[in-house]
N, C-alpha and C positions, 0 to 999 in steps of 0.2 A: 207731278213738281208741281211748286210753283215758282216764279219769275224771282228771283237773285233781286236782294236789294241792297243798295248798299246806302249806309245813311251816314250824311257826311255837308263840310261848308266847302268851299270853296278854296278858302282862302288857308286851311289848314294844311298843316303841311305833313300830319300824318295823314291824314283822305286821301293826298296828293299820292304820296307814298301809293297808295291800295289800288288807287285811281292808275299808277303807271301797270302796277301789275295785273290788272285785271286788263288793259289797253296787251302788253305784251302776252300775255294767256289768249287772248281773243276772246273772253269771256263776257257776257253780255247779261246789261243788267239794266234796274231800275234805282234812279239817284232822285235821292232824300233831301232834301237839303234842309239843314238850319240852320239858323241865323244866332252866331255864337257871343254875338255883340248886344243880343237883340234875346239874348236871354231863353231862345226855342231849345235847346238841349236842356233845359232845367223844366221842361213841362213836363206833365204827369202820363200823355201818351209816349212821350220821346222816353221817359224814367224806367215805361211798363218795359222797352225795349232791353234798354240798359241803364240799369239801377245808377252807374257811374256818372250818367249823363253826362258822358266824351263821345268825340267822334273821333274816327269811322266806329262805325259797328255795319258787321255785314252778316244778313240773315241770306241762309243759304239755301240751297230748294229743299229740304225740308222743314223750314223755318225754323234752325238752330240759330242761334245768336251767337257771333265768336266777335273778341272786344278787342281794341290793343291792339295796332297794327303792326307790331312788328310778327305777333301770333298771326293775323288774319295773311299776310306774308307766306308764314312755313306751310300755313292749311291751303292755300293756293297752291302750294308748289307741288303740296303733296298728291292734291286730287287732282289737278291740270300739271304732269310732269314734265311738260314739255313747251314750248321752252325751260327750262332751270333757270332757278334764280339762287340757288346753289349751287358749289360743284361738287366733285363727284369723290372729291377724295379727302378721308380726315382732318387733314391739318390746312383744307383751300375753304373748307366746311366755316372751321373755326377760326382763321382771318376773316374772310367774311363777318361774320355774324362779331365779332370784337370792332372793329368796322362799328359796323347795326348799333352796337353796342355804342360804340362813344359818342355817335349824336346820337342816337332815342333813352342812352339812361345820363347821360354829360351836359349838353349840352338843353335839350330841350323840357325838360321839365321843369329848367331853371327860367326858361324864357317863355314859357306857353301861355297863352293870356290869363289865366285864371291867377296866377302869381304876380305878370303886370300886374293885373287890377287892382292885387295885395298891397303893393308897392305905394300905387297911387292912394291908396281908400285907407290905406292904416299909416304910411311911414308920410306921406305927404308928400312925393315923387312927381316931379314936374317931368314932362315929356322930354327938355336930356336928359335926365335921370335916368331915368326908360332908356333913354337909348346908348347911352353908359353903359348901364348895366347889361342889355342886352349881346350889346358887342361885346364886352370884358369875356362873356362865357362862352361866348361865340370862341374869339380869337385863344380863349387857354386849352383849348379842342381842336380848333382850327392848324396848333402849331405842330402839335406834336402827329394828326394829320397830315398834313402835307409832309414833312421826316419821315411817315410810312409809307407813304405812297412813291416819294421823288427818289426814296434807295432802297425799294426792296425789286428783287427779280419779278418778283410771281403782279407786280403792277404791268398790265398793258394798255392798251388801248384805251381799258375800263378800269375799275378798282383792282377789281382780279383778273388778270388776263386780256382776251380782246372780247370779251363778249360780253355783253352788261346784264347787271345780278339785284340782287338787294343790296349789295353796300353801293351798286350806282343812284338806285333808287331810293336812298335814304338820304344822301349827299345830295343827290336836282333839287330832292324838297328841302331840306337845310340852307342850298346855296338860294332858293328862291324869299325862303325869310329873309336872308340876310337884307338883300335887296331892301326891304322894305324901313330897315331899321339902318340904311348905309355904311355896311359893312364895305372896308376895305377890301380888295379882294388881292388887291397888288403881290401883296405879302407869298399867296399861294398859289402859285407857278401849276403846279400839279394837279390841286380841286381843281382850277378854272379850266384847264385842260382836258380833263376827263368829264366834264361838266359842260362841257361844250361839244364834246364828243356826246355825250348824250341827246344830247340837242339838234338833233339831227337825224332822233328817231323817232318813225310817227306815234310812237305809245307814248313817249314822254311828252311830246310837243303836242298832240290832243287830250291829254291828263292835266294840263298847266291850269293853275288857276283861272286866270285867264279866259279860258275857252269855257268858263262851265257854265250853264246856266240860271245861274244866281248870282254869278261876277259883278261886282259892282265899279 
């Protein structure tokens, strides 16, 4: 068997998700960085790994490549079941997946680097307008997410109960991205409380962008 390889970028929130999961599962891997702002993810040698050119991409022990962070998280949970990233019951799993998809499908796709770059190149958006765009789409989802987390008895110390899981991974990575764009977190006390609880745990701390070898 070959070593597990994670193709990623320190600042990528989707890469951060996978790094947290790997740390939670205690999985060793080789870290391969691709600087997104320098276009390293568009080089032919990386496109041969992941034709989309996105990070992260996980190369498993047998050489199989798994792309898309949410798919990688579920794959890791199936391959290494403990500690679990998803609840044991179907309703719990559905709730956690819904929270993940609010972040992964409703915020991230409209705020990732290629969209922000397109706003600049195609429509002449400046830094202030890019920041407004980013904060708008975060708030559009964080407002209902805050209510979901604050009002549900399923919420515990973490997004679902008292053990961290897949929803917390997505939430922490998004909040880290928010800081770069000066998102005001004061309207979101439940989200902030859960993020702070996660950041007491070694897996979340060690996977943080500033701790990665390619951090700038």
